[in-house]
C-alpha positions, 0 to 999 in steps of 0.5 A: 134845254140841250141834253148832251149824252156821252156813250161808248154804247150806241147803235148797231149795238145791241144792250141794256145800256143802248135801249135805256139812252135810246127810250130815254132820250125818246121820253125826253124829246116827247117832254119838249127836250132837245138830245144829241147823243154822240156816241163810236158811229161818228168816229173811226174805231176798232174791235174790242179785245174778246168782244168784237162786236163792241167798237171802240173809238179812236181818236176822240179828243180833239174832236169830239171837244169840238163836238161839243163846242158846236152843241152848245148844250146846256149840261152834259150826262157822261154814260160809259166809263170807255174812250168817248167818256174818259175824253168827254170827261176831260173836256169838263175838268178842263173847262171848269163844266159840270157832268154826271155819269151813270154806272151801267155796267158792274164793269171791274167784274166784267174786266175780271171775266176776261183779264186776270185784274185785281177787283180793287184795281179795276175799281180804283180805275171806275172810281176815280171815273167818277168822283169828280160827276155830280150825279152817279146815276144807278138803277137800284138800291143794291148797286148804290149800297155796293157802291158807296160801302167802295167809297163812291159818293154823289150817288142818285137813283134813276130807275127803268122801265119797260114798253109794256105795249110791246111786251105783253102776254101772247098766245105760247103756240109761237114756239113749238117745243116741248114743255116747259119752255125755260128761256134766256134772253140777252148777250152770249156772253162770259159775263152773263154766266149764261152756262149756268142755265145751258148746264141744268138737269131742266125738263122740257125745252131751253130756248137762247135768244140773242147772240154774243163771241161767247155763241158759236163755243157754247152752241157747239158745246150745247146741241140740245139749246134751242138757238135762235139768235138775235131778235129784235121788236115784235118777234122777240117779244114774241118769243118772250112771250112764249116761255114759261119760265126767265132764265137769269144766270147774270151775278154782275149786272146792274139792273138787268131790263130783260127780267123787267120785258120777261114780267110784261111778257107774264113771265116768271123768273127765275135768278140768282139772288143778287144785285139787279134780281133782288132789286126787280123781282124779290118780294114781288112774288113774280119770281123765285131768287135762289143760289141753285138755279135749278130750284129757283126754275122750278119755284118761278113756274107756278106764279100766274103769269096775272101777277107778272104782268100787275107787277110790270105796269108798275114800271114807266120809261116817263118816270126813269126820263124825268128821274134821268131828267132830275139827276141833271146838272145844267151849266150855270 
């Protein structure tokens, strides 16, 4: 099958959406499908206000429509609610083509953290965007429950996976800092609620791996934290495995791929009891969820690495790709 994915989040961006799409694309291609991705890299772009690392496509309309016509896909998946997502949505509605969408990011909360926009208004816009979709793909039951309560329909599950060959337990001597090591990996941005972690009074060391628009201010405010910057591949995996506890302070993620990467590395998780951690960690014995994040960190430190690793082995990118494929709506 010839599959087209239209996404406003694509390389060189580094985030969970890009990792999910690129990894599932490889799995689908290994299964014999053709997968084309149209992202902002094919268009003139401008930096997103308050987040210049994210580029927004300009003039997507006619050019995107021509690209889709030339590709002649068997089905279209729209991954994001950005300029390219809206342009692809208009194309499908105008041409009478079915399409699927995904709810990767709690976009209304993301906007609220940056601008004085009421949640009700943002959810109305996002709900309208997804309403014509044949399947709105979500990663967890908690997000499905939340969207259903907010009037969304046609919701289907699309789980996530983890590369357990890359992310695995390793020697912790990679990091030569006082222990225990509490680590955060991800974007350094306001919606990640990172300061809740940084201000904790914890023994040992705090390490932040990642970059983003909030890093300069936070690094100046918290000079005692070890700021590693963005890391990738083998080096990133070494950082994960060197931690004693992985701290996930976000309250707005729909899943959190980093949770699985930490667990696959044999590192227990400390987080708030919110969607994402509730779905991935709760009841598994691989982490501690508490509204007191410091208490969650202390509780997670005693969890065996073997338990975390064994649990993460249940998550497969092949299964994720198969779910994605089953949710698609080919053209008749």
